[in-house]
N, C-alpha and C positions, 0 to 999 in steps of 0.2 A: 458616265453611268451606263451600265449594261443592263439590258432587260432580262436576258436569260442567264448570263454567266455571272454567278454570284461569288465564285472563288476561282483562283488560278494557281493553286498550289502545285499542280502537276504539269502545267502547260503554259505556254506563252500565247498571247492573242494580240495581233497587230493588224491594222488596216493601212495599206499603202496604195494610194490611188483608188482603183476599183477592185483591188485584190485583198482578201483577208488571208493572213498567214497564221496558221495554227501549228504550234510546234510542241510536240511532246517533250517535256523538259525535266526528265529524271535520268540524266546520263549516268549517274552512279549506279542506277538499277538497269541500265541499258534500255531505259524507257519501257520496262515491263509494266503491264497494265493491271492495276488493282481495280476493285469494284469502284472505289472512289474516283480513280483516274478515268474510268469509263464514263462515269456520270459527268465529270468535268468536260470530257471530250464531246459527249452528247450535247451538253449545254453550249459549248463553244460553237458547234456546228449549227445549232438553232439560232444562236446570236448572229452568226454570219448570214444565215439564210434570211433572217428577218431585217437585216440592215439594208436600207435603200441604196447606200453607197456601194455595196459589195455586189460584184457580178461574177466573181470567180474565187475559189478557195484553194489554197495550197496547204496540204498537210505534210509535215516533216517531223523529223526527230532530231533532238540536240545531241551532240557528242558523236560517238563512233557508230551508233546504230539507229535505224528507224524505230524498231521495236522488237525486242528479243522474245516476246510472248507474254503470257499472263504472269502477274506477280502473285504467285500462289502463297508466298510467305506472309503476305499482308493479311490474309484472311478476309472474311466477309465484312469489311468495315462499312458502316453506314455512311451515306452521302452527307448527312448533316452533322454527325458527331461520331467520334471514336467510341463514345460511351452512349449507346442507344437508350432512349427513354421508354423502353419496353422490355419485356422478358423474352429473349430469343427462343426459349423453350416453347413458347406459344405459336411459333411460326415454322415454316418448312425448313428442313435441313437436308443435306445430301446423304440421307441414310436409307433411302429406298428409291426405286427406279422412278416412280411417279413424281416425287418431290425433286429429284435430280433433274428430270426432264423439264419440270415447270421452271426451276431456277435457271437452267440453261436457256430456256426460251426467253426469259426476262433479260438475261445478259445479251443474248443475240439481238434483241430489240434495240438495245443501246447502240450497237454497231450499225444496225440497219437504218438508223436515222441518216447516215451518209447516203445510202442508196435512194432514200425517199426525198432527199432535198430537191428544191427547185433550182438550185444553182450548181453548176459543175464544180467538181472537186478533183484536183490533181494531187496524187500521192507522189512525193519526192522520196524515193527509197534508196538508202545507202546502208552499208554494213548489214547487220542481221535484220531480216524481216521474217520472223518465224512464228508458227502457231497462231495465237491470237493476234499477233502483229500482222500476219498475212491475211487473216480474216478482215481486219480493218482496211488494209491497203486494197484488197481485191474488191471491196465495196465502193471504192472511189471510181469516178467516171474514166479517168485516164491515169496510168501509172508510168512515170519516167524513173529509171533506175540508173545507178552507177554500174559500170560493167562488172565490177567485183562484188556487188551486193550478193547476199545469200538469202534466197527466198524459198520457203517451203513450210511443211507442216509435219515435222518428224514424229509428233505424237500419234499420227495415224497408225504407227507400228504397234501401239498397245492401248491407247486411251479412247479410241473411237474416231468417228468422222468429224470434220470441221463443223462448227455450229452454223456459220454463214458459208454456204456451199456455192461459191462463184466459179470454181474450177471448170465445171462442165461448160458454162457459158463462154468462158474466155479461151479455152484451149481445145474444146471438143472431147468426145468420150475416150479416145485412146490415150491421149496425154493426161487427161484427168485420172484415168485408172492407173496409168504408169506412175504418177506421183503419189496417189493415195495408197496404192498397194505396196509401195516401198518406203514411203516416208522420206524419200530422197530430197535433197536441196539443190536448187538451180542457181547458177550465177546470174547476175543481171543480164549479161550478154546472151546466155542461153535462153533466159526467159523471154527476151525480145525475139529470138528466132522462132519461138513457138506461139507468140502472141499473148503470153501471160502479161507482159508489159508492152506498152506502145513502142518504146525505144530505150536504148541504153547508151550512156555516154561515159567517157573517162571521168573519174571523180572530180577532177579540177574543172570540168565543164558543166557538171550537173546543175549547179545553182543557176548559172546564166541561161541554160536551156529551159529550165522550168520557169524562170521569170519571163523569158521571151514568149513562151507559149501562153502562160497565164495572162500576160498583158495583151497578147493577140486576141485571145478569147474575150477579154474584158472590153474590147472595142465594140462588141455587138450589144444591142439593147437587151436588158435583162429578161423581158418577156419572150423574146425570140430564143434566147439561150434556154430558158425553161421549157419552151415548146419542143425544141429539137431534142433536148436531153430526155425529157419524160416520154416522148413518143418511142424512143429507142428502149427505154427501161420498161415501158408497157409491153413492148415486143418480147422482152425477156420473160 
């Protein structure tokens, strides 16, 4: 039984040893994130953070991609039901700036649960890691990528700045501006060169390297892991 995670329609949740593996599992949609999927990801992270057995979390994507962005085609589906028990006309919609900003803030909070966790999270990035997918990955404590991964936020060319803005902290002002002002996409190999990800590996080595690091981290007591991680995050 899970305390936080009430459904797993869009992801897989597994604990092996002291490591929780959370896998976005909609490969037919390239793991694009709907509102419902973001709620499930939030709840999966809370489940892992609350479990005594877990000391480290690995976040990955099934199929060819980590996450290709937001699932805009799904619309604002309720977390509890596709048929909400209320009149949507009574609530905020994205038809003016203030309501759009409020709704964006709520969505941002779902992703920020990763940054606020007491247990370290490793993102295992392969394939496309774009737009909302990059927002999710960059909130993780450590990112390991395949050399041929594609990481970026192309929507900065027309739709605005990322909701969760970790670019500055990870790569400094010049590279942050370089990426945001162009919407360009980096390979995993190039992302490692500028510090956007910790390291990049050939695709056939990525799984083993992520498991090795996760299990290495999980050797440390959970309270010390939380102390080291959160001191650095408070510095940010």
